[in-house]
N, C-alpha and C positions, 0 to 999 in steps of 0.2 A: 330799206326799208321806207317807204311814202309816209311822212307824218301824219296820210288820212287812216293811216292801219295801226289797229290797236295789237301790242301783243299777243302774242300764245299764251304766256304766262296771265294775263288779263282774261282772255277767253277760260282757260283752264279753270280760274278762279268763279269765275261767273257760271261756268257748269255743276263745279263741283256745289255751291250755295244753292242751286236751283235742284241740282239732285237730292240734296241735303232734305232740304223744304219739303219737296216732294216723296221722299221715302217717311217722313214725319208723318205727313197725312195720310200714307198706306200704313205704315206698321206704326201704331202710335208707342208702344214699346221703346222704339228707338230715341224717340224723345225722352223718354226715360234714363236709358242707356246713358244718353248724352248730357241729363243732369249728374248722373253719378260718379261721370267720370270727369265732369268737371271738377265736381266737388273733390273728388280722392287726388287731383292733379293738386287745386290750390294748398291743400293739406301739405303734401309731398312737398311742395315749393317753399311754403313757409319754415316747415322744418328741416330743409336742408339748404341752409343757403349755398354752398360749393354748389350743389349740383344746379341752383339758378342761376352761378356764373358761369358755371362750363358749359353750359344750355344758351346763354348769354354772349359769350363769346366766340362760340362755334356757331353763332346765329339760327339757334334752333328754336329759343323762348317763342319766338312770334309765331311760330307756324304750329304751332303742338295745337291749338285749341281748332283749326281750320283742318288741322289733318286728317284724309280719311281714305281709304283703300274700299273700293267696290269688288263685286265678282259677276261674270256675266259668261253663259255657257251658249256656245254658237253652232249648227248645225252645219253647217257646209262651208265649204272652201271659200267662195261667194264672196259670203256673210263676213270671214275672217281677212281678207283681201280687204274690204270695205272697212271693217273695220280699224283695221290700222290706219287706212286714208283719212277716217272721222277722227281719230286720237290726234296724227300729226295735227288738222288745225288746231289743237290744244297743247303744239309741242311735247308730244308725248311718245316717246317710243317703244320698241319690244325687244325686252331686254331678257335673257334668259329662255331656257327652254324644261320644260316641267314633265314628267311621265306618270301619270299619276294611276296610268294601268298596272303599275309595280302593285297597288294597295288596293287593285279591287274598284278600282271609280274610271270606267271606259271613254276618258279623256286624257286629250295633251293640251299642255296651256304654255301661255306665255304671260308676263308683265307689263303692262303699259305704263312708263312712267315719265317723268321727265330724266334725264342723265346730268345736266351740267349742276354744281355748285347753287348758283344764282338762283335757276330755277326752283330748285327743290328747296331754296329758303323761304320762296315765296310761298310755294304750295306745291307740296311733294305728291300731288293726287293719282292713286295709283288705279288700273283696274285688272284683276287678275284674271286673265278670259282662256278661256277651256273651250274648245273644238270636239264637238264627239267623235267617237270614231268606231263608225257605221259598223265596219268590217271586223270588230268583238263579239258582234252580234252573231250567235250561231247560228239561228232559223235563218234561214237565208228565205225564206217567204217574206220574214218580220223585216229585214234589214232592208230587203226592196222595196216593200211596202212605205217603212220609215223615209226612206231615198226620195219617192214620189211624193210623200206629202213633204218634206221641207223643200224639196224642187219647189212645188206652189206659192211659197209663200214670199213677203218681201217686206222683209224686219226694218228698211230704212225710205222714210216720207223721201218724194219727191224734194219738198223744198230742203231738207240735208243735202243729196243728191249732189244739187244745183250749187248748194254752197260749198259743198268741198269741192264739186269742181274749179267753182269760182277762185276760191284760194290758192290750187293748183298753178292755175293761170297768170293771177295775178300777183302772188306772193305775199297776201293777207289779205283782211277782211276789214274794211271802215266800223266804226263803232255800230252802227244801226245795222249792218249785216251780219256783224257778230254775236247781236242781240237774238236776229232772227235763227242764226243757226243753232244758238243754245235751246231754244223753244222746238225746234225739229228736232235737233239731236237726242233732247228728251224725249223724246215718243218714241225710240227704242227699248228706252229702260223701261217703261211703263208697265205697271201689272194689269193686266188682262184678264177678267174672270170668265171668258169663253174660253172654251179649248174651241181650239179647232176639227178635233176627232169627236167620234161615238165614243159612248161608253164602255163598248167593248174590245175596242180598239185601245184605248185608253189602257185598259187593264190587261191587255197582252205587251204591249210598251212599258208598262208599269212591273211585269212579273219578270221581264226580261230584268230591268234595272231602274228602279227609282228615277235615276237620274236621265235616263231615255225616253221616258216617258215628260220630265219636267223641260228637256229641249225640245222634241216634237210635237206636243199637245198642244203649243200655242202658235197663236200669229208673232211675237215677239220673243227676246230672250229674258225680256223685264229682270232689274239687278235683283238678284237672292240676297246680297245684304250690304250694309255700308256701314265699315269699321273705324270708330276713335280710336286714339293712340292714346297711352293711359300710362302714366309714369309708375303705378301699384299694383299690378294687375291681381295680385293676391288680395289685397284688399278689397276691388272691385267687384273680385269672386266672392270673398265672405260677404257682402254687402248688397249683392242683388239679391236675395230672397225677402230682404229687408225694402225692396222695393218692388217686392211680389214677380219677380224674375228667377226663375230656374236655372243656372247655369249645371254647362255638360259636366261630367265627373271629373276630371280631370282638364290643367292647363296642358296646353300642348308646344311641344318644345323642351328649352332647357329650364332645367330647376331654377328658381330664386337664388341670385346670388349678390354679395356686393356691387358686380363688374359685369351690369348684363348683357346677354350676347344675341346677334343676332335675333331672335323673333320667338315672342312666347304670346298664345294664344288663344282664349275661350269665346265659348258662347251661349247664350238659350235657345233650346229647342225650337226649330221651324215650326212656324203655323201653318194647323190646319185651317185652309179656306176653303168656300164654298166656289163652285164652278159648274157652269152651266155648259152639257156634252152637244155636242152636234150631231141628233138623231134624225134618222127618217122622219120618226115621228112629229118632231118639236125638238123640246130642251128637256134634258136629263137633270136633275141638281146629283152632284156627287162632290168630293171636297178634292183638296190636291194640297202637298205638303212639298215646301222649297222652302220659302224664305225665312231667315231667323236673322238674329242679332248676334253683332261679334267686338270683340275688343280686342288688342292688340299691345304688348309691352316691346317697342323694341330696343335693341343694343347696339353693338358696336360690331362692322361687318369684321368676319373673319377670314383671314386668309387662304389660300390652297392648304397649307399645312395646318393650320387651325380647323378647316372643314375637314378635313380630314380624319381627324383626332374626336373634334363634334362628330362624326357620323358613328364613325367606331363606338362610343361610349352610349351614343342613343341607342342605335341596332342591338347592345348586348344587354344594354334593360329593356326592351322589346321582345326581343326572344326570349327573356327568360319571366317576364312578368307580364300578363296580358290582364289589363281590368276589364273585368265582366264576367272572369273567367269564374266558374265556381270556388269560391273561398278567397276571391280577390278582390282587395278594397282598393279605392284609389288612394287613400294613405301608405296602402304599401309601396305602389308603384311610385310616390313620391318622394317616401325615404328611398329607397332603393335609387333611384336616379340621381339625388344629391351623394350617395354613398360613393356612385360612379363618376360623376362628375367633378371628384376631389382630384382628378389627376389632371383636370383643366386648369390653371393656375389663376386665380381670382386676385389678382392685381393687375393697374394698368400698367406699370412698369414691368412686370412681368410678361405681360400678352406680348408688351411692344419689343424686350428685350428677344423673346424667343420668337417673335415673327410668326405669331399666331393672329393677330388683329392689324387692323387697318388704323391708321391716324392721321388726324391734319395735324402739321407743323405748323408753328406760327412764333415768331420772334415777339419777346416781351418789353416792357418798358425800358425794365434797365438793361437787358441788351443792346438796348439803340445807344441810352446813353455812354455805356463799355465801350461799344465799338468806335463812338468819337474820341477817346482817350489809348483805343490801340490794344484795349485788354482781351478780347478775345480769345480764349484757347480754340484750335483747330480741331476740336476732339467733341463726338455727339456725345458722348457720355458726361464728360465735364460741362457741356453746355448746358445739356437739363439739369444736373448736379447744381451747377452754379444758378439754375432758375432762370437761363439767359433764352434756352429756348423750350417749349410750349411746347405740349404734345395732346391734341383729344379725340376720344372714338371719333371714328367716321360713324354714324349712324347706318344701320342696315338695310336701307331702301326694298329688299326684294321677298321673297318668298321660301318656304321650307316645303317640299312634294309632301313628304311622311305628314308634315302638320297641316298641312291644305286638306289631304286626303283623309285624318283623322277628324279633321271638321266636318269636311263633306260627310262623313260616313255616319257621324254623331247625329246628323240633322236627316238623313235617309233613311234613318231605320237602324240600329246597330246590328239587328238580325241579318242584314243583306250585306254576305262578302263575297261577291265574285271571286274567281281564282284564276285572274289572266293571267295565262301567259305573259313576259314580261316581254313586249314588243318597239322598244322604243324604236319611234319612227322621226326624228327630226330632220330630216332630207323632204321628207313628203309635208312635214308642218310648216317648215318654210318655202317650200313650193306654194301652198295655198295661201301662206301669207303675203308673198310676192316679196319678198325679202329676206335678211338674215336675221337673224336675234342677237343681239349686241353678247357679250361675255361681259356678267356683272363683275367678276373678280378683275378682268382688264381695268374696267371702270374705275375700280376702285383703289387697284394700285395705280393710276394715272396719277386720280385724284390726288391720292398720299404725297407721290413724286413731285406734281405740282407745286403742293404746299412749302414741301422740304425746300425745293428748288428756288422759291420767291423767298422763304426763310432767311436761305444762305444770300441771296442777292441784296436785300435788306441790310443784312450784317455783312456785307465787303467780305465773304468768306470764300475761298475758291479750293476747288476738287476735293470738297468731302459730298462724299455721298453715302446714301442709305445702303445697307445691307441686308439684301432679302435672301429667301431661300425658295426654290422654285415649290 
């Protein structure tokens, strides 16, 4: 890459900061949330020096304060195709396929994010990107009307398109071009208080599903949340009311554990914001509910075996305890969740031994000294027992479809739950995307294997391999 080009990591960091500043202006409670999360994280690190040491060793400590994920909802295949090209300028690729129709949300999605360890440690910005599935609208007339409305809009500025093309043609952007690109790209994610449809059309779309109205009725997808990462989501949940923020009833995902797994998420309810409808006689004022605040706590990425166990345990709880049902309280759900998840080991070593989670392996200072003396045992368990080989959890960089749907539903109105037939269509999604989505499990496995191989090479050990289970 010519020295005149700035790195994609740099462009991604510039965009993340610009997005955060914009959203703080648009949604003041987001600023309050950031301050609360910073206070909680500082307290956790002060009380837990071992956690601080582990995060520092894994290269995660510096990234936590800048870590964010956002979410947008697109309306057409062309919009998805172009967003892939836009995120490529920032070094972000499509990872994973999520079908949210199984939970009553008429979209399918992917996560755009960096994929290699170095880029993730610089800035792990992620955008959960959903594509509206118009074929799930039963009313054929409304479906056709929505298609016509979406076909007329252009969500990207001409400047953004030109700079995307320049990046593709030249292999990068200069510093001045990168600054211009961030400003142009930001316009796609900005909130607009003017609907592109009339009040009656908005109501028809809204009655079909609130998310359909959110996607179809505006000239852009507007970022609907920007999420900081906390080290103690239970404490954030407890302290949100102290800052004037009302959290959702339950924390989505696994229960609180000593060894965090996957992803836990909570949020505050979506804002009811004034909008102007496009009516023939002028502007009719109304309200729209879409944007909200969210917080996440990330744990270790689970293997295929670990994920199967997680999915089975979570499904068993959700099928028997429904928060919001008559006589059911959030505490009942949390207690049952904790009880069921006792079947999933809660120690790093057990998760490693049972091949339930992914880890980053590294040679310790003690091992390097022992290697010079020829005293290293060619046995994985002995190397770990003698503290010659360290293993740190690989943070889960992706999303959980059930949790994502739970967050969506809680902010779209808990009274609205469509029962769409399960019609996962990854092929159609990838055709619209213009590329195959990457397999997140394969990415974690490659990172784990690469770290182990490097550690063995550092120690001069030949022929020792990790044993994994499909």
